[in-house]
C-alpha positions in Angstrom: 128.1 84.3 -70.7 125.3 82.0 -69.8 125.3 78.5 -71.3 122.2 79.1 -73.4 123.8 82.2 -75.0 127.0 80.3 -75.5 125.2 77.5 -77.3 123.3 79.8 -79.6 126.4 81.7 -80.6 128.4 78.5 -81.0 125.8 77.0 -83.3 126.9 79.2 -86.2 130.5 78.0 -85.8 129.3 74.4 -85.7 127.3 74.9 -89.0 130.5 75.9 -90.8 131.9 72.4 -90.4 128.8 70.5 -91.6 127.0 70.2 -94.9 124.6 73.1 -95.2 123.0 72.0 -98.5 120.9 69.2 -97.0 117.6 68.7 -95.4 119.4 67.9 -92.2 120.7 71.5 -92.2 117.2 72.8 -92.2 116.3 70.4 -89.4 119.2 71.7 -87.3 118.3 75.3 -87.9 114.7 74.8 -86.9 115.7 72.9 -83.8 118.0 75.8 -82.7 115.2 78.3 -83.2 113.1 76.1 -80.9 115.8 75.9 -78.3 116.4 79.6 -78.5 112.7 80.3 -77.9 112.3 77.8 -75.0 115.6 77.5 -73.3 116.5 74.9 -70.7 113.6 73.4 -68.7 112.9 74.7 -65.2 110.9 73.5 -62.2 108.0 75.6 -63.6 107.6 72.8 -66.2 105.4 70.1 -64.8 107.7 67.3 -66.1 110.7 68.9 -64.3 108.9 69.8 -61.0 111.3 67.7 -58.9 114.5 68.2 -60.9 116.5 71.4 -61.2 119.3 71.9 -63.7 120.6 75.1 -62.1 123.6 73.6 -60.4 124.9 71.8 -63.6 124.2 74.8 -65.9 126.6 77.0 -64.0 129.7 75.4 -65.4 131.6 77.0 -68.3 131.4 74.0 -70.6 133.6 73.5 -73.6 131.3 72.6 -76.5 133.8 71.3 -79.0 136.6 69.1 -77.9 139.9 70.1 -79.3 140.9 66.6 -80.7 140.7 62.9 -80.0 142.7 62.0 -77.0 145.1 59.1 -77.4 143.5 56.8 -74.8 145.0 53.3 -74.6 142.9 50.2 -74.2 144.5 49.6 -70.8 143.0 52.9 -69.5 139.4 51.9 -70.2 139.6 48.1 -70.2 137.6 47.7 -67.0 134.6 49.4 -68.6 134.3 46.9 -71.4 132.4 43.6 -70.9 135.2 41.2 -71.9 133.3 38.0 -71.3 131.1 38.4 -74.4 132.1 38.7 -78.0 130.5 41.9 -79.1 130.7 44.6 -81.7 132.0 47.8 -80.0 131.5 51.4 -81.0 133.6 53.8 -78.9 133.6 57.6 -78.6 136.1 59.7 -76.8 135.0 63.2 -75.9 132.3 62.7 -78.6 134.8 61.7 -81.3 134.8 58.2 -82.8 137.8 56.1 -81.7 138.7 53.6 -84.5 141.4 51.9 -82.6 139.2 51.1 -79.6 136.1 50.1 -81.8 135.4 46.8 -83.4 132.6 47.0 -86.0 133.6 44.5 -88.7 130.5 42.7 -89.7 128.7 41.0 -92.6 125.1 41.0 -91.7 124.4 44.4 -89.9 125.1 48.0 -90.6 126.8 49.6 -87.6 128.6 52.8 -88.4 128.6 56.5 -87.4 125.9 59.1 -87.4 128.3 61.5 -89.1 128.5 59.0 -92.1 124.8 58.4 -92.1 124.0 62.1 -92.1 126.4 63.0 -94.9 126.6 60.0 -97.3 124.1 59.7 -100.2 123.6 55.9 -99.6 121.9 56.7 -96.3 119.8 59.6 -97.5 116.5 57.7 -97.8 117.0 56.2 -94.3 117.8 59.6 -92.7 114.8 61.2 -94.4 112.5 58.5 -93.2 113.7 58.1 -89.6 115.9 60.9 -88.4 114.2 63.2 -85.9 110.8 61.8 -86.6 109.7 60.5 -83.1 111.8 62.6 -80.7 109.3 65.2 -79.3 110.3 68.8 -80.0 111.3 69.6 -76.4 114.0 72.1 -75.7 116.7 69.5 -74.8 115.8 67.3 -77.8 116.0 70.4 -80.0 119.4 71.4 -78.6 120.7 67.9 -79.4 119.2 67.9 -82.9 120.8 71.3 -83.6 124.3 70.0 -82.8 123.6 66.5 -84.0 126.7 65.1 -85.8 128.1 62.1 -84.1 126.8 58.9 -82.4 126.0 55.4 -83.3 124.0 54.5 -86.4 122.7 50.9 -86.2 120.6 49.4 -89.0 119.6 45.7 -88.7 118.2 44.5 -92.0 115.0 42.6 -92.2 115.1 38.9 -91.4 118.5 39.4 -89.7 119.6 38.3 -86.2 122.6 40.1 -85.0 125.2 37.4 -84.2 126.5 39.2 -81.2 125.6 42.2 -79.0 126.6 45.8 -79.7 128.4 47.9 -77.1 128.2 51.7 -77.3 130.8 53.3 -75.0 131.1 57.0 -74.5 134.2 58.2 -72.6 135.1 61.7 -71.5 138.8 62.3 -70.8 138.7 65.4 -68.6 141.1 67.2 -71.0 138.7 70.1 -70.7 137.9 71.6 -67.3 134.2 71.1 -68.2 132.8 69.5 -71.3 129.3 69.2 -72.8 128.6 66.3 -75.1 125.5 65.7 -77.3 125.6 62.2 -78.9 122.9 61.3 -81.3 122.0 57.6 -81.9 119.7 56.1 -84.5 118.7 52.4 -84.3 116.6 50.7 -86.9 115.3 47.1 -86.7 113.9 45.7 -89.9 111.1 43.2 -90.0 111.9 39.9 -88.2 115.2 41.3 -86.9 116.8 40.8 -83.5 119.6 42.7 -81.7 121.0 43.3 -78.2 122.6 46.6 -77.3 124.6 47.8 -74.3 125.2 51.5 -73.7 127.4 53.3 -71.2 128.6 56.8 -70.5 131.8 57.1 -68.5 134.1 59.9 -67.2 137.7 59.1 -66.7 138.5 62.1 -64.4 136.6 64.3 -61.9 136.2 67.2 -64.3 132.6 68.2 -64.9 130.8 66.6 -67.8 127.2 67.2 -69.0 125.9 64.8 -71.6 122.6 65.5 -73.4 122.0 62.3 -75.4 119.1 61.5 -77.8 118.4 58.0 -79.2 115.7 57.2 -81.6 114.7 53.5 -82.1 112.4 52.1 -84.7 111.3 48.5 -84.5 109.4 47.2 -87.6 107.1 44.2 -87.6 108.1 41.2 -85.5 111.4 42.9 -84.5 113.0 42.1 -81.1 115.2 44.5 -79.2 116.9 44.1 -75.8 118.6 47.4 -74.8 120.6 47.9 -71.6 121.8 51.2 -70.2 124.5 51.2 -67.5 124.8 54.5 -65.6 127.6 54.4 -63.0 129.5 57.6 -63.6 131.6 59.8 -61.3 130.0 62.3 -59.0 131.0 65.2 -61.3 129.2 63.8 -64.3 125.6 64.6 -65.3 123.5 62.8 -67.9 120.3 63.7 -69.6 119.3 60.6 -71.6 116.4 60.9 -74.0 115.3 57.6 -75.7 112.3 57.2 -77.9 111.0 53.9 -79.3 108.4 53.4 -82.1 107.1 49.9 -82.5 105.1 48.2 -85.3 103.0 45.0 -85.2 104.1 42.0 -83.2 107.4 43.7 -82.2 108.9 43.2 -78.7 111.2 45.8 -77.2 112.7 46.0 -73.7 114.9 48.6 -72.1 116.7 48.1 -68.8 118.2 51.1 -67.0 120.7 50.6 -64.2 121.4 53.9 -62.4 124.2 53.7 -59.8 126.3 56.9 -60.3 126.6 60.4 -61.5 125.7 63.8 -60.0 122.4 64.2 -61.8 120.8 61.7 -64.1 117.5 62.3 -66.0 116.1 59.5 -68.1 113.3 60.4 -70.5 112.1 57.1 -72.0 109.0 57.0 -74.3 107.4 54.1 -76.2 104.9 54.7 -79.1 103.0 51.6 -80.1 101.9 51.9 -83.7 100.5 48.5 -84.4 98.8 45.5 -82.8 100.2 42.7 -80.6 103.1 44.8 -79.4 105.0 44.2 -76.2 106.9 47.0 -74.5 109.0 46.5 -71.4 110.7 49.2 -69.3 112.6 48.1 -66.2 115.1 49.9 -63.9 117.2 49.7 -60.8 118.4 52.8 -59.0 120.9 52.7 -56.1 122.3 56.1 -55.1 123.8 57.9 -52.1 125.4 61.2 -51.0 123.6 64.0 -52.9 123.1 62.1 -56.1 119.9 62.7 -58.0 118.2 60.3 -60.5 114.9 61.1 -62.3 113.0 58.5 -64.4 110.4 60.1 -66.6 108.5 57.4 -68.7 105.7 57.2 -71.2 104.0 54.3 -72.9 101.4 55.4 -75.6 99.0 52.7 -76.5 97.5 53.6 -79.8 96.3 50.3 -81.3 94.4 47.4 -79.7 95.8 44.1 -78.3 99.1 45.4 -76.9 100.9 45.1 -73.6 103.3 47.2 -71.6 105.3 46.4 -68.4 107.1 49.0 -66.2 108.9 47.9 -63.1 111.3 50.4 -61.4 113.1 49.8 -58.1 114.9 52.4 -56.1 117.3 52.4 -53.1 118.2 55.8 -51.7 120.8 56.5 -49.0 122.2 59.7 -47.4 120.7 62.8 -48.9 120.1 61.3 -52.4 116.9 62.2 -54.3 114.9 60.0 -56.6 112.1 60.8 -59.0 109.7 58.5 -60.8 107.1 60.1 -63.1 105.6 57.3 -65.2 102.6 57.7 -67.5 100.5 55.2 -69.5 98.2 56.6 -72.1 95.5 54.3 -73.6 93.7 55.7 -76.6 90.0 55.0 -77.3 90.9 52.6 -80.1 93.4 50.7 -78.0 91.0 48.1 -76.7 92.3 44.8 -75.0 95.3 46.7 -73.7 97.2 45.1 -70.8 99.4 47.8 -69.1 101.3 47.2 -65.8 103.3 49.9 -63.9 105.1 49.5 -60.6 107.5 51.7 -58.7 108.9 50.4 -55.4 111.4 52.3 -53.2 113.5 51.9 -50.1 114.7 54.9 -48.1 117.8 53.7 -46.3 118.3 57.2 -44.7 115.8 59.5 -43.1 117.3 62.3 -45.2 116.8 60.6 -48.5 113.9 61.6 -50.7 111.7 60.0 -53.4 109.0 61.7 -55.4 106.8 59.2 -57.2 104.0 60.0 -59.6 102.5 57.0 -61.5 99.8 58.0 -63.9 97.2 56.3 -66.1 95.2 58.1 -68.8 92.6 55.6 -70.1 90.1 56.4 -72.9 89.2 52.8 -73.8 86.8 50.7 -71.8 88.0 47.1 -72.4 91.5 47.1 -70.8 93.5 45.7 -67.9 95.6 48.5 -66.5 97.2 48.8 -63.1 99.8 51.0 -61.4 101.2 51.1 -57.9 103.9 52.7 -55.8 105.5 51.8 -52.5 107.9 53.8 -50.3 109.3 52.3 -47.1 112.4 51.1 -45.2 114.0 47.7 -44.8 111.9 45.0 -43.0 113.1 44.9 -39.4 111.8 41.4 -38.9 113.7 40.2 -41.9 116.8 42.0 -40.6 116.4 40.3 -37.2 116.0 36.9 -38.8 119.2 37.2 -40.8 121.2 38.5 -37.9 119.9 35.7 -35.7 121.4 33.3 -38.3 124.9 34.8 -37.8 124.8 37.2 -40.7 126.4 40.6 -39.8 124.1 43.6 -40.0 126.0 45.2 -43.0 125.7 42.0 -45.1 122.1 41.4 -43.9 121.1 44.9 -45.1 122.8 44.3 -48.4 121.2 41.0 -49.0 117.7 42.4 -48.4 118.4 45.3 -50.8 119.8 42.9 -53.4 116.7 40.7 -53.1 114.5 43.8 -53.4 116.1 44.6 -56.8 116.6 41.1 -58.0 113.5 40.6 -60.1 114.5 43.4 -62.4 118.1 42.0 -62.6 116.9 38.5 -63.3 115.2 39.6 -66.6 118.6 40.6 -68.1 119.1 38.1 -71.0 122.9 38.4 -71.3 124.4 36.3 -68.5 127.8 38.1 -68.6 126.1 41.4 -68.3 124.0 40.2 -65.4 127.2 39.2 -63.6 128.7 42.6 -64.3 125.7 44.3 -62.8 125.8 42.0 -59.8 129.3 43.2 -59.2 128.3 46.9 -59.6 125.5 46.4 -57.1 127.9 44.7 -54.6 130.4 47.5 -55.0 127.6 50.1 -54.5 126.4 48.4 -51.4 130.1 48.0 -50.3 129.8 44.3 -49.5 130.8 40.9 -50.9 127.5 39.2 -51.8 129.3 36.0 -52.5 128.7 35.8 -56.2 131.2 34.2 -58.5 132.2 37.2 -60.5 
């Protein structure tokens, strides 16, 4: 049975275990109808021209994990960022792990989507925010149809979260192949501030396909720093769909660090619904072998006097493939917009590939918009200079690649996280860069 048919037939079994007498039930049913009509995206779709899902859709995925696996903290300790005091929300094979999580708090509301979708106290919030900004694409619809668990984070107005929030998704490999569909909802009230770190991690080499959807709402003057660490095993594939709606004077930044996994697709979209908004999207990709990473971004400038900044760096070795498809849309009413987009890439191997397509659609006449793309190799003169100073070639190459990516890394606002990413980069480049880690 093909995966699409398996998902459609399994939807009815899924519905038996959730509340059917709610508006969410109707939302799920409509979403499944949309997925049934459209199916998985193919290369015939313009946005998927350079990324094929064929190889990962061949697996016979288990859709419902049998039970929570009794993972001990020592088994996953290295994936936590221990140096910072943080709230932690942990999922094992898509199921919340209470003994690995730490969510006791006074000021913020950090709980589970299953609770938010089923409890009456959250009903007004769910009706206002759930599934309102995620476009009705086939993969979003598939996630919505099976939406049940994930992180629900609500930062009340005039509240600054006293410590960051870590969202960790582990897959155990108890199933020979597993498909996960986490659904996250993040709401920042007026004048609120929060930092969030998200990671998906396989613990074995069994196949995993994660189709994740995160909706983020930033009300007036809210501030969000969101960090995504993607450094999974070569048997794991991730389709990450994140959508951000911002109101007046809000400031949201999302950093994406893609170092591992078989296939990674990041769909990241910002919708600016107010004035004096600042949106930042930055990313570093370092991959090798036959890894594939695809960044598909959109910033939609709707109102005047707003800014957006996109800066993506990629380093590709062996037969790896990178894709950057970034779009900035400036509506006629969005005068005084300042939009910057940059995508710079290094091909370490002659067999590596990068497909880059920066796009601007501008309908206003009083704006400052720029975009650019570079694709090249390491500077041989710089290599010669470093080697002439006694630095071995391997370390010289690594230093140049680190310097290439450093301006993105330097904008990370959590020092302990910055050190962790430094270490991941050093491991990825297989050198000791001399940092105090």
